[in-house]
mmJSON file of the N, C-alpha and C atoms, coordinates in Angstrom:
{"data_MODEL":{"atom_site":{
"group_PDB":["ATOM","ATOM","ATOM","ATOM","ATOM","ATOM","ATOM","ATOM","ATOM","ATOM","ATOM","ATOM","ATOM","ATOM","ATOM","ATOM","ATOM","ATOM","ATOM","ATOM","ATOM","ATOM","ATOM","ATOM","ATOM","ATOM","ATOM","ATOM","ATOM","ATOM","ATOM","ATOM","ATOM","ATOM","ATOM","ATOM","ATOM","ATOM","ATOM","ATOM","ATOM","ATOM","ATOM","ATOM","ATOM","ATOM","ATOM","ATOM","ATOM","ATOM","ATOM","ATOM","ATOM","ATOM","ATOM","ATOM","ATOM","ATOM","ATOM","ATOM","ATOM","ATOM","ATOM","ATOM","ATOM","ATOM","ATOM","ATOM","ATOM","ATOM","ATOM","ATOM","ATOM","ATOM","ATOM","ATOM","ATOM","ATOM","ATOM","ATOM","ATOM","ATOM","ATOM","ATOM","ATOM","ATOM","ATOM","ATOM","ATOM","ATOM","ATOM","ATOM","ATOM","ATOM","ATOM","ATOM","ATOM","ATOM","ATOM","ATOM","ATOM","ATOM","ATOM","ATOM","ATOM","ATOM","ATOM","ATOM","ATOM","ATOM","ATOM","ATOM","ATOM","ATOM","ATOM","ATOM","ATOM","ATOM","ATOM","ATOM","ATOM","ATOM","ATOM","ATOM","ATOM","ATOM","ATOM","ATOM","ATOM","ATOM","ATOM","ATOM","ATOM","ATOM","ATOM","ATOM","ATOM","ATOM","ATOM","ATOM","ATOM","ATOM","ATOM","ATOM","ATOM","ATOM","ATOM","ATOM","ATOM","ATOM","ATOM","ATOM","ATOM","ATOM","ATOM","ATOM","ATOM","ATOM","ATOM","ATOM","ATOM","ATOM"],
"id":[1,2,3,4,5,6,7,8,9,10,11,12,13,14,15,16,17,18,19,20,21,22,23,24,25,26,27,28,29,30,31,32,33,34,35,36,37,38,39,40,41,42,43,44,45,46,47,48,49,50,51,52,53,54,55,56,57,58,59,60,61,62,63,64,65,66,67,68,69,70,71,72,73,74,75,76,77,78,79,80,81,82,83,84,85,86,87,88,89,90,91,92,93,94,95,96,97,98,99,100,101,102,103,104,105,106,107,108,109,110,111,112,113,114,115,116,117,118,119,120,121,122,123,124,125,126,127,128,129,130,131,132,133,134,135,136,137,138,139,140,141,142,143,144,145,146,147,148,149,150,151,152,153,154,155,156,157,158,159,160,161,162],
"type_symbol":["N","C","C","N","C","C","N","C","C","N","C","C","N","C","C","N","C","C","N","C","C","N","C","C","N","C","C","N","C","C","N","C","C","N","C","C","N","C","C","N","C","C","N","C","C","N","C","C","N","C","C","N","C","C","N","C","C","N","C","C","N","C","C","N","C","C","N","C","C","N","C","C","N","C","C","N","C","C","N","C","C","N","C","C","N","C","C","N","C","C","N","C","C","N","C","C","N","C","C","N","C","C","N","C","C","N","C","C","N","C","C","N","C","C","N","C","C","N","C","C","N","C","C","N","C","C","N","C","C","N","C","C","N","C","C","N","C","C","N","C","C","N","C","C","N","C","C","N","C","C","N","C","C","N","C","C","N","C","C","N","C","C"],
"label_atom_id":["N","CA","C","N","CA","C","N","CA","C","N","CA","C","N","CA","C","N","CA","C","N","CA","C","N","CA","C","N","CA","C","N","CA","C","N","CA","C","N","CA","C","N","CA","C","N","CA","C","N","CA","C","N","CA","C","N","CA","C","N","CA","C","N","CA","C","N","CA","C","N","CA","C","N","CA","C","N","CA","C","N","CA","C","N","CA","C","N","CA","C","N","CA","C","N","CA","C","N","CA","C","N","CA","C","N","CA","C","N","CA","C","N","CA","C","N","CA","C","N","CA","C","N","CA","C","N","CA","C","N","CA","C","N","CA","C","N","CA","C","N","CA","C","N","CA","C","N","CA","C","N","CA","C","N","CA","C","N","CA","C","N","CA","C","N","CA","C","N","CA","C","N","CA","C","N","CA","C","N","CA","C","N","CA","C","N","CA","C"],
"label_alt_id":[null,null,null,null,null,null,null,null,null,null,null,null,null,null,null,null,null,null,null,null,null,null,null,null,null,null,null,null,null,null,null,null,null,null,null,null,null,null,null,null,null,null,null,null,null,null,null,null,null,null,null,null,null,null,null,null,null,null,null,null,null,null,null,null,null,null,null,null,null,null,null,null,null,null,null,null,null,null,null,null,null,null,null,null,null,null,null,null,null,null,null,null,null,null,null,null,null,null,null,null,null,null,null,null,null,null,null,null,null,null,null,null,null,null,null,null,null,null,null,null,null,null,null,null,null,null,null,null,null,null,null,null,null,null,null,null,null,null,null,null,null,null,null,null,null,null,null,null,null,null,null,null,null,null,null,null,null,null,null,null,null,null],
"label_comp_id":["UNK","UNK","UNK","UNK","UNK","UNK","UNK","UNK","UNK","UNK","UNK","UNK","UNK","UNK","UNK","UNK","UNK","UNK","UNK","UNK","UNK","UNK","UNK","UNK","UNK","UNK","UNK","UNK","UNK","UNK","UNK","UNK","UNK","UNK","UNK","UNK","UNK","UNK","UNK","UNK","UNK","UNK","UNK","UNK","UNK","UNK","UNK","UNK","UNK","UNK","UNK","UNK","UNK","UNK","UNK","UNK","UNK","UNK","UNK","UNK","UNK","UNK","UNK","UNK","UNK","UNK","UNK","UNK","UNK","UNK","UNK","UNK","UNK","UNK","UNK","UNK","UNK","UNK","UNK","UNK","UNK","UNK","UNK","UNK","UNK","UNK","UNK","UNK","UNK","UNK","UNK","UNK","UNK","UNK","UNK","UNK","UNK","UNK","UNK","UNK","UNK","UNK","UNK","UNK","UNK","UNK","UNK","UNK","UNK","UNK","UNK","UNK","UNK","UNK","UNK","UNK","UNK","UNK","UNK","UNK","UNK","UNK","UNK","UNK","UNK","UNK","UNK","UNK","UNK","UNK","UNK","UNK","UNK","UNK","UNK","UNK","UNK","UNK","UNK","UNK","UNK","UNK","UNK","UNK","UNK","UNK","UNK","UNK","UNK","UNK","UNK","UNK","UNK","UNK","UNK","UNK","UNK","UNK","UNK","UNK","UNK","UNK"],
"label_asym_id":["A","A","A","A","A","A","A","A","A","A","A","A","A","A","A","A","A","A","A","A","A","A","A","A","A","A","A","A","A","A","A","A","A","A","A","A","A","A","A","A","A","A","A","A","A","A","A","A","A","A","A","A","A","A","A","A","A","A","A","A","A","A","A","A","A","A","A","A","A","A","A","A","A","A","A","A","A","A","A","A","A","A","A","A","A","A","A","A","A","A","A","A","A","A","A","A","A","A","A","A","A","A","A","A","A","A","A","A","A","A","A","A","A","A","A","A","A","A","A","A","A","A","A","A","A","A","A","A","A","A","A","A","A","A","A","A","A","A","A","A","A","A","A","A","A","A","A","A","A","A","A","A","A","A","A","A","A","A","A","A","A","A"],
"label_entity_id":["1","1","1","1","1","1","1","1","1","1","1","1","1","1","1","1","1","1","1","1","1","1","1","1","1","1","1","1","1","1","1","1","1","1","1","1","1","1","1","1","1","1","1","1","1","1","1","1","1","1","1","1","1","1","1","1","1","1","1","1","1","1","1","1","1","1","1","1","1","1","1","1","1","1","1","1","1","1","1","1","1","1","1","1","1","1","1","1","1","1","1","1","1","1","1","1","1","1","1","1","1","1","1","1","1","1","1","1","1","1","1","1","1","1","1","1","1","1","1","1","1","1","1","1","1","1","1","1","1","1","1","1","1","1","1","1","1","1","1","1","1","1","1","1","1","1","1","1","1","1","1","1","1","1","1","1","1","1","1","1","1","1"],
"label_seq_id":[1,1,1,2,2,2,3,3,3,4,4,4,5,5,5,6,6,6,7,7,7,8,8,8,9,9,9,10,10,10,11,11,11,12,12,12,13,13,13,14,14,14,15,15,15,16,16,16,17,17,17,18,18,18,19,19,19,20,20,20,21,21,21,22,22,22,23,23,23,24,24,24,25,25,25,26,26,26,27,27,27,28,28,28,29,29,29,30,30,30,31,31,31,32,32,32,33,33,33,34,34,34,35,35,35,36,36,36,37,37,37,38,38,38,39,39,39,40,40,40,41,41,41,42,42,42,43,43,43,44,44,44,45,45,45,46,46,46,47,47,47,48,48,48,49,49,49,50,50,50,51,51,51,52,52,52,53,53,53,54,54,54],
"pdbx_PDB_ins_code":[null,null,null,null,null,null,null,null,null,null,null,null,null,null,null,null,null,null,null,null,null,null,null,null,null,null,null,null,null,null,null,null,null,null,null,null,null,null,null,null,null,null,null,null,null,null,null,null,null,null,null,null,null,null,null,null,null,null,null,null,null,null,null,null,null,null,null,null,null,null,null,null,null,null,null,null,null,null,null,null,null,null,null,null,null,null,null,null,null,null,null,null,null,null,null,null,null,null,null,null,null,null,null,null,null,null,null,null,null,null,null,null,null,null,null,null,null,null,null,null,null,null,null,null,null,null,null,null,null,null,null,null,null,null,null,null,null,null,null,null,null,null,null,null,null,null,null,null,null,null,null,null,null,null,null,null,null,null,null,null,null,null],
"Cartn_x":[0.666,-0.098,1.096,1.767,2.892,3.73,3.866,4.285,3.659,2.12,1.44,0.988,1.192,0.734,1.874,3.47,4.647,4.639,4.007,3.838,3.138,1.9,1.027,1.768,2.858,2.978,2.29,1.815,0.816,1.822,2.56,4.044,3.148,2.459,1.693,1.142,0.103,-0.632,0.439,1.656,2.444,2.983,3.58,4.203,3.053,1.986,0.989,0.658,0.656,0.376,1.554,2.951,4.012,3.679,3.28,2.915,2.014,0.828,-0.083,0.433,1.494,1.867,2.445,3.439,3.936,2.921,2.077,1.272,0.655,0.083,-0.375,0.642,1.797,3.163,3.154,3.322,3.528,4.352,5.658,7.116,7.537,7.493,8.053,9.319,9.878,11.352,11.656,13.173,14.195,13.48,12.837,12.415,11.563,10.263,9.363,10.106,10.886,11.451,12.059,12.798,13.569,12.901,11.803,10.638,10.076,10.062,9.305,10.497,11.732,12.744,13.48,13.744,13.766,12.746,11.595,10.342,10.611,10.821,10.87,12.189,13.134,14.249,13.911,13.429,13.137,12.058,11.27,10.578,10.544,12.17,12.906,11.976,11.67,11.082,12.224,13.102,14.646,14.441,13.953,13.689,12.934,12.002,11.107,11.858,12.377,13.444,14.669,15.036,16.253,15.533,14.214,13.879,13.753,13.315,13.364,14.73,15.593,17.007,17.205,17.195,17.617,16.809],
"Cartn_y":[-1.11,0.093,1.264,1.231,2.505,2.581,1.606,1.618,2.309,1.71,2.541,4.075,4.274,5.964,6.325,6.084,6.664,6.998,5.84,5.893,6.959,7.105,8.012,9.708,9.743,11.02,11.726,10.627,10.591,10.653,11.277,11.136,11.486,12.328,12.757,11.687,10.978,9.601,8.534,8.349,7.295,7.392,8.762,8.965,8.934,9.248,9.424,7.622,6.76,5.182,4.603,5.111,4.824,5.265,6.162,6.689,6.002,5.341,4.651,3.268,3.053,1.432,1.469,2.734,2.615,2.693,3.502,3.776,2.345,1.412,-0.04,-0.79,-0.63,-1.411,-2.454,-1.95,-2.609,-1.758,-2.212,-1.13,-1.779,-0.707,-1.134,-1.504,-2.24,-2.488,-1.754,-2.255,-1.4,-1.193,-2.195,-2.218,-1.187,-1.107,-0.116,1.231,1.457,3.117,3.167,2.034,2.378,2.956,2.096,2.444,3.879,4.439,5.673,6.851,6.74,7.304,7.419,5.963,6.239,6.998,6.523,7.37,8.982,9.416,10.945,11.602,10.874,11.19,11.404,10.618,10.176,11.356,12.226,13.068,14.312,14.379,15.888,16.497,15.354,15.596,15.282,16.283,15.761,16.196,17.158,17.807,16.627,15.961,15.091,13.914,13.222,11.959,12.205,13.491,13.485,13.792,14.109,13.888,12.355,11.261,10.342,9.523,10.071,9.327,9.613,11.116,11.451,10.779],
"Cartn_z":[-0.047,0.068,0.178,1.163,0.92,-0.469,-1.067,-2.346,-3.493,-3.358,-4.448,-4.183,-2.88,-2.633,-2.906,-2.69,-3.233,-4.731,-5.174,-6.912,-7.366,-6.719,-7.433,-6.358,-5.706,-5.282,-4.09,-3.36,-2.504,-0.874,-1.009,0.163,1.543,1.583,2.912,3.547,2.74,2.691,3.291,2.683,2.905,4.28,4.612,5.926,7.159,6.662,8.056,7.956,6.926,7.086,7.983,7.46,8.337,9.729,10.117,11.711,12.215,11.398,11.886,12.288,11.476,11.493,12.879,13.265,14.474,15.762,15.263,16.451,17.135,15.808,16.189,16.532,16.683,17.167,15.973,14.661,13.352,12.896,13.381,13.099,11.521,10.6,9.443,9.257,8.326,8.007,7.47,7.283,6.229,5.149,4.127,2.771,2.509,3.842,3.913,3.523,4.789,4.488,3.419,2.988,1.78,0.694,0.731,-0.645,-0.648,0.802,0.824,0.36,1.065,1.063,-0.499,-1.286,-2.757,-3.414,-3.34,-3.894,-3.997,-2.715,-2.117,-3.055,-2.985,-3.642,-5.48,-5.626,-7.145,-7.638,-6.503,-6.987,-6.243,-6.363,-5.843,-4.396,-3.832,-2.385,-1.142,-1.571,-0.779,0.706,1.076,2.38,3.273,2.49,3.594,3.427,2.142,2.605,3.305,3.662,4.504,6.167,6.442,7.644,8.118,7.237,7.421,7.552,6.955,7.471,8.853,9.335,10.507,11.526],
"occupancy":[1.0,1.0,1.0,1.0,1.0,1.0,1.0,1.0,1.0,1.0,1.0,1.0,1.0,1.0,1.0,1.0,1.0,1.0,1.0,1.0,1.0,1.0,1.0,1.0,1.0,1.0,1.0,1.0,1.0,1.0,1.0,1.0,1.0,1.0,1.0,1.0,1.0,1.0,1.0,1.0,1.0,1.0,1.0,1.0,1.0,1.0,1.0,1.0,1.0,1.0,1.0,1.0,1.0,1.0,1.0,1.0,1.0,1.0,1.0,1.0,1.0,1.0,1.0,1.0,1.0,1.0,1.0,1.0,1.0,1.0,1.0,1.0,1.0,1.0,1.0,1.0,1.0,1.0,1.0,1.0,1.0,1.0,1.0,1.0,1.0,1.0,1.0,1.0,1.0,1.0,1.0,1.0,1.0,1.0,1.0,1.0,1.0,1.0,1.0,1.0,1.0,1.0,1.0,1.0,1.0,1.0,1.0,1.0,1.0,1.0,1.0,1.0,1.0,1.0,1.0,1.0,1.0,1.0,1.0,1.0,1.0,1.0,1.0,1.0,1.0,1.0,1.0,1.0,1.0,1.0,1.0,1.0,1.0,1.0,1.0,1.0,1.0,1.0,1.0,1.0,1.0,1.0,1.0,1.0,1.0,1.0,1.0,1.0,1.0,1.0,1.0,1.0,1.0,1.0,1.0,1.0,1.0,1.0,1.0,1.0,1.0,1.0],
"B_iso_or_equiv":[0.0,0.0,0.0,0.0,0.0,0.0,0.0,0.0,0.0,0.0,0.0,0.0,0.0,0.0,0.0,0.0,0.0,0.0,0.0,0.0,0.0,0.0,0.0,0.0,0.0,0.0,0.0,0.0,0.0,0.0,0.0,0.0,0.0,0.0,0.0,0.0,0.0,0.0,0.0,0.0,0.0,0.0,0.0,0.0,0.0,0.0,0.0,0.0,0.0,0.0,0.0,0.0,0.0,0.0,0.0,0.0,0.0,0.0,0.0,0.0,0.0,0.0,0.0,0.0,0.0,0.0,0.0,0.0,0.0,0.0,0.0,0.0,0.0,0.0,0.0,0.0,0.0,0.0,0.0,0.0,0.0,0.0,0.0,0.0,0.0,0.0,0.0,0.0,0.0,0.0,0.0,0.0,0.0,0.0,0.0,0.0,0.0,0.0,0.0,0.0,0.0,0.0,0.0,0.0,0.0,0.0,0.0,0.0,0.0,0.0,0.0,0.0,0.0,0.0,0.0,0.0,0.0,0.0,0.0,0.0,0.0,0.0,0.0,0.0,0.0,0.0,0.0,0.0,0.0,0.0,0.0,0.0,0.0,0.0,0.0,0.0,0.0,0.0,0.0,0.0,0.0,0.0,0.0,0.0,0.0,0.0,0.0,0.0,0.0,0.0,0.0,0.0,0.0,0.0,0.0,0.0,0.0,0.0,0.0,0.0,0.0,0.0],
"pdbx_formal_charge":[null,null,null,null,null,null,null,null,null,null,null,null,null,null,null,null,null,null,null,null,null,null,null,null,null,null,null,null,null,null,null,null,null,null,null,null,null,null,null,null,null,null,null,null,null,null,null,null,null,null,null,null,null,null,null,null,null,null,null,null,null,null,null,null,null,null,null,null,null,null,null,null,null,null,null,null,null,null,null,null,null,null,null,null,null,null,null,null,null,null,null,null,null,null,null,null,null,null,null,null,null,null,null,null,null,null,null,null,null,null,null,null,null,null,null,null,null,null,null,null,null,null,null,null,null,null,null,null,null,null,null,null,null,null,null,null,null,null,null,null,null,null,null,null,null,null,null,null,null,null,null,null,null,null,null,null,null,null,null,null,null,null],
"auth_seq_id":[1,1,1,2,2,2,3,3,3,4,4,4,5,5,5,6,6,6,7,7,7,8,8,8,9,9,9,10,10,10,11,11,11,12,12,12,13,13,13,14,14,14,15,15,15,16,16,16,17,17,17,18,18,18,19,19,19,20,20,20,21,21,21,22,22,22,23,23,23,24,24,24,25,25,25,26,26,26,27,27,27,28,28,28,29,29,29,30,30,30,31,31,31,32,32,32,33,33,33,34,34,34,35,35,35,36,36,36,37,37,37,38,38,38,39,39,39,40,40,40,41,41,41,42,42,42,43,43,43,44,44,44,45,45,45,46,46,46,47,47,47,48,48,48,49,49,49,50,50,50,51,51,51,52,52,52,53,53,53,54,54,54],
"auth_comp_id":["UNK","UNK","UNK","UNK","UNK","UNK","UNK","UNK","UNK","UNK","UNK","UNK","UNK","UNK","UNK","UNK","UNK","UNK","UNK","UNK","UNK","UNK","UNK","UNK","UNK","UNK","UNK","UNK","UNK","UNK","UNK","UNK","UNK","UNK","UNK","UNK","UNK","UNK","UNK","UNK","UNK","UNK","UNK","UNK","UNK","UNK","UNK","UNK","UNK","UNK","UNK","UNK","UNK","UNK","UNK","UNK","UNK","UNK","UNK","UNK","UNK","UNK","UNK","UNK","UNK","UNK","UNK","UNK","UNK","UNK","UNK","UNK","UNK","UNK","UNK","UNK","UNK","UNK","UNK","UNK","UNK","UNK","UNK","UNK","UNK","UNK","UNK","UNK","UNK","UNK","UNK","UNK","UNK","UNK","UNK","UNK","UNK","UNK","UNK","UNK","UNK","UNK","UNK","UNK","UNK","UNK","UNK","UNK","UNK","UNK","UNK","UNK","UNK","UNK","UNK","UNK","UNK","UNK","UNK","UNK","UNK","UNK","UNK","UNK","UNK","UNK","UNK","UNK","UNK","UNK","UNK","UNK","UNK","UNK","UNK","UNK","UNK","UNK","UNK","UNK","UNK","UNK","UNK","UNK","UNK","UNK","UNK","UNK","UNK","UNK","UNK","UNK","UNK","UNK","UNK","UNK","UNK","UNK","UNK","UNK","UNK","UNK"],
"auth_asym_id":["A","A","A","A","A","A","A","A","A","A","A","A","A","A","A","A","A","A","A","A","A","A","A","A","A","A","A","A","A","A","A","A","A","A","A","A","A","A","A","A","A","A","A","A","A","A","A","A","A","A","A","A","A","A","A","A","A","A","A","A","A","A","A","A","A","A","A","A","A","A","A","A","A","A","A","A","A","A","A","A","A","A","A","A","A","A","A","A","A","A","A","A","A","A","A","A","A","A","A","A","A","A","A","A","A","A","A","A","A","A","A","A","A","A","A","A","A","A","A","A","A","A","A","A","A","A","A","A","A","A","A","A","A","A","A","A","A","A","A","A","A","A","A","A","A","A","A","A","A","A","A","A","A","A","A","A","A","A","A","A","A","A"],
"auth_atom_id":["N","CA","C","N","CA","C","N","CA","C","N","CA","C","N","CA","C","N","CA","C","N","CA","C","N","CA","C","N","CA","C","N","CA","C","N","CA","C","N","CA","C","N","CA","C","N","CA","C","N","CA","C","N","CA","C","N","CA","C","N","CA","C","N","CA","C","N","CA","C","N","CA","C","N","CA","C","N","CA","C","N","CA","C","N","CA","C","N","CA","C","N","CA","C","N","CA","C","N","CA","C","N","CA","C","N","CA","C","N","CA","C","N","CA","C","N","CA","C","N","CA","C","N","CA","C","N","CA","C","N","CA","C","N","CA","C","N","CA","C","N","CA","C","N","CA","C","N","CA","C","N","CA","C","N","CA","C","N","CA","C","N","CA","C","N","CA","C","N","CA","C","N","CA","C","N","CA","C","N","CA","C","N","CA","C","N","CA","C"],
"pdbx_PDB_model_num":[1,1,1,1,1,1,1,1,1,1,1,1,1,1,1,1,1,1,1,1,1,1,1,1,1,1,1,1,1,1,1,1,1,1,1,1,1,1,1,1,1,1,1,1,1,1,1,1,1,1,1,1,1,1,1,1,1,1,1,1,1,1,1,1,1,1,1,1,1,1,1,1,1,1,1,1,1,1,1,1,1,1,1,1,1,1,1,1,1,1,1,1,1,1,1,1,1,1,1,1,1,1,1,1,1,1,1,1,1,1,1,1,1,1,1,1,1,1,1,1,1,1,1,1,1,1,1,1,1,1,1,1,1,1,1,1,1,1,1,1,1,1,1,1,1,1,1,1,1,1,1,1,1,1,1,1,1,1,1,1,1,1]
}}}
């Protein structure tokens, strides 16, 4: 689902879903974070991507 949101450039929704996962003790793995970060960089959303890296 997160990959689909990123593919459609719905990054706010993807980040909200990540947050909701964490709130429900369903911790995203490295593949999930890499998917979001890579999509953000590809769409020149560098500031958002950097926030996830820190």
